[in-house]
Steps between C-alpha positions, in 0.01 A plus 500: 500500500598353831869517609669197649470653843125538457469146374691368802279705735181383331610137523592533862175679576320187351710295749395722790134470406533121516694505819253736665212253429691226689624687806363717774504874467765520779722239338476673164581851625786383718682247272406568137397864452863632570655275232618676180551326173843582355544297179376193318726359221269218395658256750573684816269735693702738723302661793626760748397422863547731796725250697599139539211422734262533205695236314477269803129552551414459126704185453375346829134585480387610151701316234248216465222730361736766350677249275194415285415871478847595369477195262165612356606862443874489425538140358552146615876519554532835664757545775462748775791725625475733803689821522577623861627860582863535607411634836310178596616247765850377466375156465349590161706573192571872454348598163397811335176549299706529183718199581265249671598147572277217598485392860231251429354358183264232365379355174141407439596131475520313825828315586333178641832332587540716812144503628413302804227237483326472841379143406841346471799446722715826526818485307369328187573723209269353240141609535278184513140598590281238650142605403379374845200330337294208649482233232141411602372849427433503117212587272444129453415450863311827540128441509312766306157620583278805499670613819837539342451508117610867455822452703586172328443639153709818569771284654527284189508808281787633708690168474467499118636860456666610828557879512325543175136511604257741660526321835810639647496470790258215532353540847308205630314524835267306718466330840744234619476159348339586172805423282684832461846344547409206272388715207796739507754212531316343202601812302862441603500147383329591166744776431801274566355241248408760236796736553789309649729803441308714755594529863196420722489545877225436756547651847277578792503860632606364836813351337556820299484701820748267688741524200470888494580511881802283452626722206437812700693364796794401269498822291397308195172671392630580148590134448164397634310741264715413200439127540122541495535732190642209315185289521274478195187372682487597870227334705443655846254321736309680784586850382291626798792415725661822378273696737699739717845394369622823361855389409376184326240703308769743365711201375194329351398833334846511321468139397141536380582815292813344341314180402205691354725728294696201376183312389530230763199332658385553863245269669369583842261328752314647793217427734359840416432709183746798459246751619477332847875475566615717791837666587644449155634805309249649244754475212506122555121461532463700170735266329314191639196622312671544162429149377223258584357428846327147501320366799479131609162416660382219715432195279142469366321171503615379160862588580482317831375190312803518276746546793350204689497259198862585399629490849330164560658355185850616619436335831392176328168516677170360358238752603153485366318800330260505797801566745657748263183698477443480880846644556459779235166600647606496868862620520521876514875550474784607277689267262768407753243401763288304255816297402594456862157379596492252216846364595378458865186314378707265282757439769234429769316257267822311430601480869149400607461243219166664395347583168476878420131587550296807567460372863872469549559839334256663752673328788852584403480835341325678787831487685708662219269758322182701569213322337201679372222438744215571275438425128562809293198561276391797292207551739738504801720756322198727411367481854846588645553793262154649578550463878852655489394791275166542672302452184162322496465192293218666307716791396782265403274310265299795375564685177663788690836610348643738754875486555451340843279213370712447178822469700326253750398282202857519356658396835256200523578395150870519569481288813269240338757465219782458753338269739232289325503254211204674334554598132486869412150455348363361827665783707343763267159337517506495874616855538273739314434275194829608335678323225843345520672801332364733767632261772840490344516886471387539862772254618765696318372830629516370858850357448622836364354683791655260754841571337468882504270585795623395834176562688295315243734205524459499881118500448508211265743298724271543797191394310696195366613414852136495612396284197771240591448505877 
């Protein structure tokens, strides 16, 4: 049967195991390995530390992730007392091991009344958190399509049950202008509607970094970290801006860990998948991969049609189907540029007093966006794929099933689905006489490879560029 001392030691060893997983080897050996557990009475955990500097370092740098560990192992309301030897610095209380007094303590419940909020005027005591959300960025105004369906579905799932879902963190990535900010702010609005008791906050990583620098300059890092640990749904935009910022990474690591352990929801956006982020600590990159990574792609033809029609209605513009189809076929751009080009077309038509026609669209839009110079057809795609991969047309259309030929056909099917109006059955018939199920499988296979294989993605992007040039 275990003695009390053995039980305390076992519990503390469990704490050390958790701490070790969240700190570097050097930090663990220097600041935690020398600590000795003295007593736990069910409410207070007493620890002997070598000197007062340990207390200072632990309270300043490690409490944010140490608190939930102590909570989990010793109980929600555990208080921590440090015992410092008598021969320590005069500035620290002189205590013996058998008669230790606390020189610092905490409870696992945060005292929010004294935590500074970087989003309000200093001096206000009551915490009032503005979620920093754009009222126009909601699910109702987000246009769903094949290019963003996974991200949109996951985002709605997170909004319904924030923190209690497999997508934590939800990591959404893609090129600029594809709707990353729109979709994550939509989550914020939906959470506030469904769960008004939860604290929601959207912040760009640039703003987070600026706040961290101010807090560091003013010696307020604990306040800064504690504020963010109060948030129930934290949305960080452009997480790639953490690159090379060691101090900010450490602070964000503490915040991330605390929110994860507390069952809170994290939502991140980036222009790159986690595997391509550079100069960010591995422990953070690992955590970015814990949930779901969902990519936003360039709008396909059908999605572009939706964007143009909905945007035209908002602008009060009467645009014929012929013009809508012309725009969708000829604008190779992201969502933001499509909307901007349409606004320019409508404005110019109004100023010139002319009807919006295909002729006017050609005249006006060539100034604002890159127009496709050639009609994109399945034959053109096949020709470009064969030329780029140095495969003869006869081999491409033969019954050969080598990996090289099979992948060439899959790429052609994928590009045909993305850039032509042809139905899947027509694409399959033109490429090897395949059925629509084979085309759909091929498109998904290419999309998965684009997400996981950097060199393959570069290959497809280069072929796509030639198709559209």
